[in-house]
C-alpha positions as CSV (number, residue, x, y, z in Angstrom):
1,M,-19.4,-1.8,-11.9
2,L,-19.7,-5.5,-11.2
3,N,-23.4,-5.4,-11.3
4,A,-23.4,-3.4,-14.5
5,G,-21.0,-5.9,-16.2
6,I,-18.3,-3.2,-16.7
7,I,-15.8,-5.4,-14.9
8,K,-15.9,-9.1,-14.2
9,D,-15.6,-10.7,-10.8
10,G,-12.0,-11.4,-10.0
11,E,-10.7,-9.0,-12.6
12,K,-7.8,-6.9,-11.2
13,I,-8.8,-3.3,-11.9
14,E,-8.4,-0.2,-9.9
15,L,-9.9,3.3,-10.3
16,V,-7.3,6.1,-10.4
17,W,-8.1,9.7,-11.4
18,G,-11.5,8.5,-12.7
19,E,-10.0,5.9,-15.1
20,L,-10.1,2.1,-14.8
21,V,-6.5,0.8,-14.7
22,E,-5.7,-2.8,-15.3
23,M,-3.4,-4.1,-12.6
24,A,-0.3,-6.1,-13.4
25,P,-0.6,-9.8,-12.4
26,Q,1.1,-10.8,-9.2
27,G,4.1,-13.0,-9.8
28,P,5.6,-15.5,-7.3
29,L,8.0,-13.0,-5.7
30,H,5.3,-10.3,-5.3
31,W,2.9,-12.8,-3.8
32,D,5.6,-14.3,-1.4
33,M,6.4,-10.8,-0.1
34,T,2.8,-9.8,0.3
35,S,2.0,-13.0,2.2
36,A,5.0,-12.5,4.5
37,L,4.2,-8.9,5.2
38,S,0.5,-9.7,5.8
39,H,1.5,-12.2,8.5
40,W,4.0,-9.8,10.1
41,F,1.5,-6.9,10.3
42,R,-1.3,-9.1,11.7
43,V,1.1,-10.5,14.4
44,N,2.8,-7.2,15.3
45,L,0.3,-4.4,15.0
46,P,-1.2,-3.2,18.3
47,L,-4.9,-3.9,18.9
48,N,-5.8,-0.2,18.4
49,L,-4.9,-0.5,14.7
50,R,-6.5,-2.5,11.9
51,I,-5.2,-3.7,8.6
52,A,-7.1,-4.1,5.3
53,S,-5.5,-6.0,2.4
54,Q,-6.0,-6.7,-1.2
55,G,-9.1,-4.5,-1.6
56,P,-10.1,-1.0,-2.5
57,L,-9.1,2.0,-0.5
58,R,-12.0,4.3,-1.2
59,L,-10.3,7.7,-1.3
60,S,-13.0,9.5,-3.5
61,E,-15.4,8.8,-6.3
62,D,-12.5,9.0,-8.7
63,D,-9.8,7.2,-6.7
64,E,-10.1,3.7,-5.4
65,P,-6.6,2.1,-5.7
66,E,-6.1,-1.4,-4.4
67,P,-2.9,-1.4,-2.3
68,E,-1.5,-4.6,-0.8
69,F,-2.3,-3.1,2.7
70,F,-3.5,-0.1,4.5
71,I,-3.5,0.5,8.2
72,F,-6.1,2.6,10.0
73,P,-7.4,3.2,13.6
74,E,-9.6,0.5,15.2
75,G,-13.2,1.5,15.5
76,M,-13.6,2.4,11.8
77,R,-15.3,0.3,9.2
78,V,-13.0,-0.4,6.3
79,N,-15.4,1.2,3.7
80,E,-15.5,4.4,5.8
81,V,-11.7,4.9,5.8
82,R,-10.5,7.9,3.7
83,G,-7.0,9.2,3.0
84,G,-6.5,11.3,6.2
85,D,-7.5,8.3,8.3
86,V,-4.8,6.0,6.8
87,L,-1.6,5.7,8.8
88,L,0.2,3.6,6.2
89,V,-0.3,2.3,2.7
90,V,2.0,-0.5,1.5
91,E,2.5,-1.4,-2.2
92,V,4.7,-4.3,-3.1
93,A,6.3,-3.6,-6.4
94,Y,7.9,-6.1,-8.8
95,S,6.6,-5.1,-12.2
96,S,4.7,-2.0,-11.1
97,L,7.5,0.1,-9.5
98,D,7.3,3.0,-12.0
99,Y,3.5,3.3,-11.6
100,D,3.6,3.0,-7.8
101,L,6.2,5.8,-7.6
102,K,4.9,8.2,-10.2
103,V,1.2,7.8,-10.1
104,K,0.1,6.2,-6.9
105,S,2.3,8.3,-4.7
106,V,0.6,11.4,-6.1
107,V,-2.9,10.0,-5.5
108,Y,-2.1,8.9,-1.9
109,A,-0.5,12.3,-1.1
110,Q,-3.4,14.2,-2.6
111,H,-5.8,12.4,-0.3
112,G,-3.7,12.9,2.8
113,V,-2.3,9.4,3.4
114,R,0.3,10.0,6.1
115,E,2.9,7.4,5.0
116,Y,3.3,5.3,1.9
117,W,5.8,2.4,1.5
118,V,6.8,1.0,-1.9
119,V,8.5,-2.4,-1.2
120,D,10.8,-2.8,-4.2
121,V,11.3,-6.6,-4.3
122,E,13.8,-6.6,-7.1
123,G,15.8,-3.6,-5.8
124,K,15.8,-5.0,-2.2
125,R,14.7,-1.7,-0.8
126,T,11.7,0.1,0.6
127,L,10.9,3.6,-0.6
128,V,9.3,5.5,2.3
129,H,7.1,8.5,1.5
130,T,6.1,10.7,4.4
131,L,3.4,13.4,4.0
132,G,4.9,16.9,4.5
133,A,3.3,20.1,5.7
134,D,2.7,21.1,2.0
135,G,0.5,18.1,1.4
136,G,3.1,16.3,-0.8
137,Y,5.6,13.5,-0.3
138,G,8.7,15.0,-1.8
139,A,11.6,12.6,-2.4
140,P,11.2,9.2,-0.8
141,R,13.7,7.9,1.8
142,E,15.3,4.7,0.6
143,V,15.6,2.0,3.2
144,A,17.6,-1.2,2.4
145,F,15.9,-4.5,3.2
146,D,18.4,-5.2,6.0
147,A,17.6,-1.8,7.8
148,T,14.7,-1.3,10.0
149,L,11.4,0.5,9.3
150,D,9.1,2.0,11.9
151,A,5.6,0.6,11.5
152,P,2.5,2.3,12.9
153,G,2.1,1.5,16.6
154,G,5.8,1.3,17.3
155,A,6.8,-2.1,15.9
156,R,10.1,-2.3,14.0
157,L,10.5,-4.3,10.8
158,A,13.5,-5.4,8.7
159,I,12.1,-6.5,5.4
160,A,15.2,-8.8,4.9
161,D,13.8,-11.0,7.7
162,L,10.7,-11.6,5.6
163,A,11.9,-11.2,2.0
164,P,11.8,-14.1,-0.4
165,K,15.3,-14.9,-1.5
166,V,15.8,-13.3,-4.9
């Protein structure tokens, strides 16, 4: 699409259900949280896992969302990763909470992403979606920023330790 001039380099667009969706700009709180989480994951993930950030997760020809992060097994090339390979997707929500919960959660579940976190900066909580046997997420589990989350590979994380002060 870049080569065809449909989108411009640097333009924040993602492909969801075959439609180009303009992404909300990242404000200071969103970017602070993303930066802190990026550092934490890079320091704490075991060597058998990889993290990709701020780029497309190529789920299908119709779905290429751009989450803040996705974690997958070492040995895979990032462009080969598909939904069932993904251990965790993380979206940081400030202005995009409704979209992340109502649209992206469905897309990730449809493609078999095992776990999906929506870090709600304003609400100071993380909404944890876990893939069920029926292939859906069901209701998310709400985890306060001061409670711990179990990250892939066994590391434990309390978002409050990283969160920008809001």
